[in-house]
C-alpha positions as CSV (number, residue, x, y, z in Angstrom):
1,X,-111.3,-83.4,-19.9
2,X,-109.6,-81.9,-16.9
3,X,-111.2,-78.5,-17.6
4,X,-114.6,-80.3,-18.0
5,X,-114.4,-82.1,-14.7
6,X,-113.3,-78.9,-13.0
7,X,-116.2,-77.0,-14.5
8,X,-118.7,-79.7,-13.4
9,X,-117.3,-79.7,-9.8
10,X,-117.5,-75.9,-9.7
11,X,-121.1,-76.0,-11.0
12,X,-122.1,-78.6,-8.3
13,X,-120.5,-76.6,-5.5
14,X,-122.2,-73.4,-6.7
15,X,-125.7,-75.0,-6.9
16,X,-125.2,-76.6,-3.5
17,X,-126.7,-79.8,-4.8
18,X,-125.6,-82.0,-1.9
19,X,-127.1,-79.7,0.7
20,X,-130.3,-79.5,-1.3
21,X,-130.4,-83.3,-1.5
22,X,-129.9,-83.6,2.3
23,X,-132.6,-81.0,2.9
24,X,-135.1,-83.0,0.7
25,X,-134.3,-86.2,2.5
26,X,-134.8,-84.5,5.9
27,X,-138.1,-83.2,4.7
28,X,-139.3,-86.7,3.8
29,X,-138.1,-88.0,7.1
30,X,-140.0,-85.2,8.9
31,X,-143.4,-86.4,7.7
32,X,-143.5,-90.2,8.0
33,X,-146.6,-92.2,7.9
34,X,-146.8,-93.5,11.4
35,X,-147.5,-97.2,12.0
36,X,-148.0,-98.3,15.6
37,X,-147.4,-101.8,17.0
38,X,-146.7,-104.7,14.6
39,X,-146.5,-104.6,10.8
40,X,-149.8,-104.3,9.0
41,X,-151.2,-107.6,7.8
42,X,-151.4,-108.3,4.1
43,X,-154.9,-109.1,2.7
44,X,-155.3,-112.9,2.3
45,X,-156.0,-114.1,-1.3
46,X,-159.7,-114.4,-2.0
47,X,-161.0,-112.3,0.9
48,X,-163.3,-109.3,0.6
49,X,-162.4,-105.9,1.9
50,X,-164.3,-102.9,3.2
51,X,-163.5,-99.3,4.2
52,X,-165.8,-98.1,7.0
53,X,-166.1,-94.6,8.2
54,X,-166.9,-93.6,11.7
55,X,-170.5,-93.1,12.8
56,X,-171.8,-89.6,12.3
57,X,-169.0,-88.6,9.9
58,X,-170.5,-85.2,9.4
59,X,-170.1,-84.3,13.1
60,X,-166.8,-82.5,13.6
61,X,-164.3,-84.1,16.1
62,X,-162.1,-81.3,17.4
63,X,-159.9,-81.3,20.5
64,X,-158.8,-77.8,21.7
65,X,-156.6,-76.8,24.6
66,X,-155.0,-79.0,27.3
67,X,-156.4,-81.4,28.3
68,X,-159.1,-82.3,25.7
69,X,-161.0,-85.5,25.1
70,X,-163.1,-86.9,22.3
71,X,-164.2,-90.3,21.1
72,X,-165.7,-91.9,17.9
73,X,-167.1,-95.3,17.1
74,X,-166.9,-97.5,14.0
75,X,-169.5,-100.2,13.4
76,X,-168.4,-103.6,12.3
77,X,-170.3,-105.7,9.8
78,X,-172.1,-108.7,11.5
79,X,-172.8,-111.2,8.7
80,X,-169.4,-110.7,7.0
81,X,-166.9,-110.8,9.9
82,X,-163.5,-109.0,10.0
83,X,-160.5,-111.3,9.9
84,X,-157.8,-108.6,9.9
85,X,-157.4,-104.9,9.3
86,X,-156.2,-101.6,10.7
87,X,-157.4,-98.2,11.9
88,X,-156.2,-95.2,10.0
89,X,-156.5,-91.8,11.7
90,X,-156.0,-88.6,9.6
91,X,-155.5,-85.5,11.8
92,X,-154.8,-81.9,11.3
93,X,-153.2,-79.8,14.1
94,X,-152.6,-76.1,14.7
95,X,-150.1,-75.6,17.5
96,X,-148.6,-72.4,19.0
97,X,-144.9,-72.0,19.4
98,X,-143.5,-73.2,22.7
99,X,-146.2,-75.9,23.1
100,X,-145.2,-79.4,24.3
101,X,-148.0,-81.9,23.8
102,X,-149.2,-85.2,22.4
103,X,-152.3,-86.6,20.7
104,X,-153.0,-89.9,22.4
105,X,-155.1,-92.6,20.7
106,X,-156.8,-95.4,22.7
107,X,-159.0,-98.3,21.6
108,X,-161.5,-99.6,24.1
109,X,-159.7,-97.5,26.8
110,X,-156.3,-99.2,26.0
111,X,-153.6,-96.8,24.8
112,X,-152.4,-97.7,21.3
113,X,-150.5,-94.7,20.0
114,X,-149.2,-91.2,20.6
115,X,-148.3,-88.4,18.2
116,X,-146.0,-85.5,19.2
117,X,-147.5,-82.1,18.4
118,X,-145.3,-79.7,16.5
119,X,-145.7,-75.9,16.3
120,X,-147.5,-74.6,13.3
121,X,-150.1,-76.3,11.1
122,X,-149.5,-79.9,10.1
123,X,-151.4,-82.9,8.8
124,X,-150.6,-86.4,10.0
125,X,-151.7,-89.9,9.1
126,X,-151.2,-92.9,11.3
127,X,-152.2,-96.5,11.2
128,X,-152.9,-98.9,14.1
129,X,-153.2,-102.6,13.3
130,X,-156.2,-104.3,14.8
131,X,-156.2,-107.7,16.6
132,X,-158.9,-110.4,16.9
133,X,-159.7,-108.9,20.4
134,X,-160.6,-105.6,18.7
135,X,-163.2,-107.4,16.5
136,X,-164.9,-109.1,19.5
137,X,-167.7,-106.6,19.7
138,X,-170.0,-104.8,17.2
139,X,-168.2,-101.5,17.4
140,X,-164.6,-100.2,17.6
141,X,-164.6,-97.3,20.1
142,X,-161.6,-95.0,19.6
143,X,-160.8,-92.3,22.2
144,X,-158.5,-89.2,21.6
145,X,-156.8,-87.3,24.3
146,X,-154.8,-84.0,24.0
147,X,-152.2,-83.7,26.7
148,X,-149.5,-81.1,27.2
149,X,-148.5,-77.6,28.3
150,X,-148.0,-74.3,26.5
151,X,-147.4,-70.6,27.3
152,X,-151.1,-69.6,27.1
153,X,-152.2,-72.6,29.1
154,X,-150.1,-71.4,32.0
155,X,-151.2,-67.7,31.8
156,X,-154.8,-67.5,30.6
157,X,-157.7,-67.5,33.0
158,X,-159.6,-70.2,31.2
159,X,-156.7,-72.4,30.4
160,X,-156.2,-70.9,26.9
161,X,-156.2,-72.6,23.6
162,X,-152.6,-73.3,22.6
163,X,-153.3,-76.4,20.4
164,X,-156.2,-77.6,18.2
165,X,-156.4,-81.0,16.6
166,X,-159.2,-82.1,14.2
167,X,-159.8,-85.7,13.4
168,X,-160.6,-85.7,9.7
169,X,-163.6,-87.4,8.2
170,X,-161.3,-89.5,6.0
171,X,-160.3,-91.5,9.1
172,X,-161.6,-95.1,8.7
173,X,-161.0,-98.7,9.4
174,X,-159.9,-101.0,6.6
175,X,-161.0,-104.6,7.0
176,X,-160.4,-107.9,5.4
177,X,-163.7,-109.9,5.6
178,X,-164.5,-113.6,5.5
179,X,-167.4,-113.0,3.1
180,X,-168.7,-110.2,0.8
181,X,-170.6,-107.5,2.7
182,X,-173.9,-107.9,0.9
183,X,-176.5,-108.4,3.6
184,X,-179.0,-105.5,4.2
185,X,-178.3,-105.8,8.0
186,X,-174.6,-105.1,7.5
187,X,-175.2,-102.2,5.1
188,X,-177.7,-100.6,7.6
189,X,-175.6,-101.1,10.7
190,X,-172.5,-99.7,8.9
191,X,-174.5,-96.7,7.6
192,X,-171.4,-94.5,7.7
193,X,-169.7,-96.9,5.3
194,X,-168.2,-96.2,2.0
195,X,-168.9,-98.7,-0.8
196,X,-166.8,-101.8,-0.6
197,X,-163.2,-100.9,-0.8
198,X,-161.3,-103.2,-3.2
199,X,-157.7,-102.8,-2.3
200,X,-155.0,-104.7,-0.4
201,X,-154.9,-104.5,3.4
202,X,-151.4,-103.5,4.3
């Protein structure tokens, strides 16, 4: 039994299992799903749900260099009103080494979240819970701002392009509604909408 235990201990130390486990945990921690503000609301029993894409989803939304600005809009249904929900932004970034910058997200010109940019290519997904104030109008206007500095930004004549961020077409708002979204007006106004999304909010 003693030889067996000694052999297992030697095997574990040779395979470096503990270090590999720590590295894996660090890898998971490096790519969290970011959630800004309060915890996401859970869909109330009996409510209907919808997943709505931004208007003009085929038009690329790309921010390049510092500073850079873009905005998109999501159209709310009118006859079936939102009761809760969240905005999900999927973004892909390509950043040069030595760059220090952030992707800033605002809703109706109010800052709601920031994501630090890392060197290399990365994909991030973040969620911003929506409040009753966000549902007051017919649209949700989301603005993006790329802020920071980098080696090329300081040296190049035209400011250089040291970071590029693309807002993916999978970005959407997930809503819980007070009624099924069946009226022709809702379906026309939310023309960039996927078919009704039947999953829990949160």
